[in-house]
Steps between C-alpha positions, in 0.01 A plus 500: 500500500774746595707372206210577264440843655852625557667357192237437236294815566719763667842425352445733206421788736770430755801318343661391832212256534678285241683340790182298559563309180795322659419162645765515773365831630140376512609174663680689775199719560263203494717327765508810717126555457433141607732531797343817633148379425568200722661704775226765504187288481649210698385623845151571360471150357631336818257695718210412275592131518507524880162674507349223284670243730676336206769316693726211420414153628800284589486123453546319829745243364748773397793632703368608841673838477261595221195488726579848631450627142132399502279801439762696306316674210515300180388568142767774488564381147229747401759769574754326273260465209392867521866607517581301185199576283458874568861603413490272194185671373658840570837452335463228236384537141143374528479419131742211565315166520773335707449757775129426515567126509733544800252725681200273438694187591606654833146615569353158415739310730442761770124441468551125549711568809256758631213247474709241685600744777147636537361148530751428778392814680129418476549145629745613769745223421806438285299349214387697199426376148538132442830401335311386192309829467811713549707295256219499247473879504875534465507260203214685334674838539834363372328333203342830401845663513639223275216547249563876497866441430412267212282773349787745543729257316266509207555874491876460504536637856602176676667165437411161642860384458703445817822679581732245650786627719848389382362373166497790255369314200246275672152659494238225515147604403224406743243512222479196273527662159394201293161498671424859412404408143186336632274747686333218694836411653594851613410438865740204505770700321494776760447268799873454588549876514187555712602223743850642528373852576254364757776307676728805511244752627305273739829356632641848566178616667485203739875505567482859630193405700686215671797727576283751682538348848748731680501876553650662191619174343286486186492874437878537546561223244245670273699825508802308368308297242318809372831686477646223282188503284534875458846453353395209280192685372699813416768318302237289319329813372819694421619475139872519572513287813270228366713471184828496695367237742336299221151525648178504298428857388169592666469880497159515665594297810737782600202690639461223756815635669272763657276229642802313641637824649164564664510148644840567653379825656178345626684207655745730681210714623319198638819362655508815715192369682556128453855489641540300822301544717236546231223755539307343212508182290448498125264199500415309184380818331863615501692178456287362215504840321881537531563142387259537213662828396852352511395196298309708244793739447746211456274341235446829313873589479594141401703426810287216627794262541680757718198522731629221731814708559332842516278360773739236633385516864136475392584185303685343796204576731254338255725197443533446875120471527477267198777274634352498851154401380632237256729348759226475761250346259747250355714416807301638792814694594577872493815642344476830691377569849242722335432643154540750343869484573522830691299334780751215502778744582286658772449159664874421496568823691563780253351832599238648272717802414796275407286286270359807327834670435669181386218424259526856365872439439420172318240684293755761401752234396235328283401831337859594425558161342191552282641833380843352420335257255420796278858497377568131541286389206 
């Protein structure tokens, strides 16, 4: 909106406004706008949540030290979503379809999380939507994103080919070309791509959700992951950098840098209130939205295979749950004292603050590795 007003409409009358054409400038302002939005309206949101008695319910089988957190306002993810979407709408070029896809994806996953959190609040227990209902809504949303990307490929704005780190010439296509000649087989031709997109986005959304168990853990890792995505998005949309790094040239995805910058600012703003001891929890409305946004951005900029490194800690947390459940069902034995794995470290004696900081460090190492692969191709 501000981009349209200050650059498109007023630039001819006031030439200094041409600075708003630069992506880096608008990304910086979007990040700052998101940060200060979170800091300013944070107390208002937290007080409102307290007034509505929207508090966190702690499962009894968890670490006993968490019981004192019961009643802490939750659903603070509303603050995160507002702090991402509003700056994006202010500073991004709203004629860009990729921007709208990122915004709508974030809003859709936030709505799923909001419904889950609200259901928990109504029932006064730590049980919201059924796992089947939540997963079904996530799959539906991700499938719609995949279909939208297929339509954008038909307009020459996107490619269903994978970018494989370390293998410059290997770009497998997730659409079966030989089936496209028969219109009746189109659903089958596009099915591998749709399934792949669903796995990436739904996996990212649930991985962030599982990580959100300690004060500041998930949001701190999100700051790092979103920062890495900001760099990857910028170079993917930049003509010189994408050519030098042998990345697919996708000019329009560059505008997503503003969305990623807003996500960094929003995450830092929320961390101000979510740092240990937390004044507010993000709830599913925040964790599902952030995970969905990270997964959607990775798919749109063709860095899906780097996603496990960009969000390395999220992947480890999710794998710990999968391994724990599989081991118990198959062998009736647990691998960890408790899953997700951050609870395991709590039960072996690590303090909450130590776990959080060490996981942040691990997240940073993973993100830096993901960025080094840009040159090692």
